[in-house]
C-alpha positions as CSV (number, residue, x, y, z in Angstrom):
1,M,3.6,14.7,3.6
2,E,-0.2,15.7,3.1
3,V,-2.4,12.9,1.9
4,D,-4.1,13.6,-1.3
5,A,-7.5,12.2,-1.1
6,G,-7.9,11.1,-4.7
7,S,-4.8,9.1,-4.5
8,I,-2.7,6.5,-2.7
9,T,0.5,8.0,-1.6
10,I,3.7,6.5,0.2
11,T,5.7,8.0,3.0
12,E,9.8,8.5,2.8
13,K,10.2,5.8,5.5
14,A,8.0,3.3,3.6
15,R,9.6,4.2,0.5
16,M,13.3,3.6,1.9
17,K,11.9,0.2,3.2
18,V,10.5,-0.7,-0.1
19,D,14.0,0.4,-1.9
20,T,15.8,-1.8,0.7
21,L,13.4,-4.8,-0.1
22,M,13.7,-4.5,-3.8
23,R,17.2,-4.3,-3.7
24,E,17.6,-7.5,-1.4
25,A,15.4,-9.3,-3.8
26,G,17.4,-8.2,-6.8
27,I,14.5,-6.5,-8.2
28,S,15.0,-3.3,-10.6
29,R,12.9,-0.4,-9.8
30,P,12.2,0.8,-13.2
31,D,10.8,-2.5,-14.2
32,Y,8.9,-3.4,-11.1
33,F,6.4,-1.0,-8.8
34,V,4.3,-1.5,-5.6
35,R,1.0,-3.2,-5.9
36,V,-1.6,-2.2,-3.4
37,G,-5.0,-3.8,-3.2
38,V,-7.7,-5.3,-0.9
39,K,-9.3,-8.9,-0.7
40,G,-12.0,-10.1,1.6
41,G,-10.9,-11.7,4.7
42,G,-9.5,-10.9,8.4
43,C,-11.4,-10.4,11.4
44,S,-12.8,-7.1,10.1
45,G,-13.8,-8.4,6.6
46,L,-11.1,-6.9,4.3
47,T,-7.3,-7.4,4.3
48,Y,-4.7,-5.4,2.9
49,E,-2.3,-6.7,0.1
50,L,1.2,-5.3,-0.7
51,D,3.6,-6.8,-3.4
52,F,5.9,-6.1,-6.1
53,D,4.8,-6.6,-9.7
54,N,6.0,-5.8,-13.0
55,E,2.7,-5.8,-15.2
56,T,-0.2,-3.8,-15.2
57,K,-3.5,-5.0,-15.9
58,A,-6.4,-3.2,-17.6
59,G,-8.4,-0.9,-15.1
60,D,-5.3,-0.3,-13.1
61,M,-4.6,3.0,-11.6
62,E,-1.3,4.4,-11.1
63,F,0.0,6.7,-8.3
64,G,3.4,8.1,-7.1
65,D,6.3,9.7,-8.7
66,D,9.7,9.0,-10.6
67,Q,10.8,7.9,-7.5
68,M,7.9,5.2,-6.6
69,R,5.4,3.9,-8.6
70,I,2.2,2.5,-6.8
71,V,-0.4,0.5,-8.8
72,C,-3.9,-0.4,-7.6
73,D,-6.8,-2.2,-9.5
74,M,-10.1,-0.1,-9.7
75,K,-12.2,-2.2,-7.1
76,S,-9.3,-2.0,-4.6
77,F,-9.0,1.6,-5.2
78,L,-12.6,2.3,-4.0
79,Y,-11.5,1.2,-0.5
80,L,-8.0,2.7,-0.7
81,C,-8.8,6.2,-2.0
82,G,-6.8,8.6,0.2
83,T,-4.6,6.0,1.7
84,E,-1.2,6.7,2.8
85,L,1.3,3.6,2.8
86,D,3.7,3.9,5.9
87,F,6.5,1.9,7.6
88,T,6.8,1.3,11.5
89,D,9.8,-0.2,13.0
90,G,8.9,0.7,16.8
91,L,8.6,-1.1,19.8
92,N,4.8,-1.8,19.2
93,G,5.6,-3.8,15.7
94,K,7.3,-3.6,12.6
95,G,5.9,-3.5,9.2
96,F,3.7,-1.5,6.7
97,N,0.8,0.2,7.9
98,F,-2.1,1.4,5.6
99,I,-3.4,4.6,7.1
100,N,-6.9,4.5,5.5
101,P,-9.4,7.3,6.0
102,N,-12.2,5.0,4.7
103,A,-11.6,2.5,7.4
104,T,-14.4,2.6,9.8
105,R,-13.2,-0.4,12.0
106,T,-9.7,-2.1,12.3
107,C,-8.9,-5.0,14.1
108,G,-6.4,-5.0,16.9
109,C,-3.3,-6.2,14.8
110,G,-4.1,-3.9,12.1
111,E,-4.1,-6.5,9.3
112,S,-7.7,-6.0,8.3
113,F,-10.7,-3.3,8.1
114,A,-13.9,-2.7,7.4
115,V,-15.8,0.2,5.5
């Protein structure tokens, strides 16, 4: 999948994992979406946030397609523009990864970043 520099995208592997987690939690996709964001913290200064939500807020930006909605607040989007959400389940770790072209530094565990 080619990453659009003006949006936030999700890989097929991450989309499948989100579907599984929503099903396990009894969450209906037409009503819920994936909310991504950033907050201060971590060893590099900013940490990623990923959650399910069913309420948009003023200033939210929406990405995705009819298969998966991704919502991000405007402040976080300044840091996440062009980011691709992926999922890894390999030997080196399991979990969601933010492939962020804006990050100039990341910590060793990949949980935080700096711009």
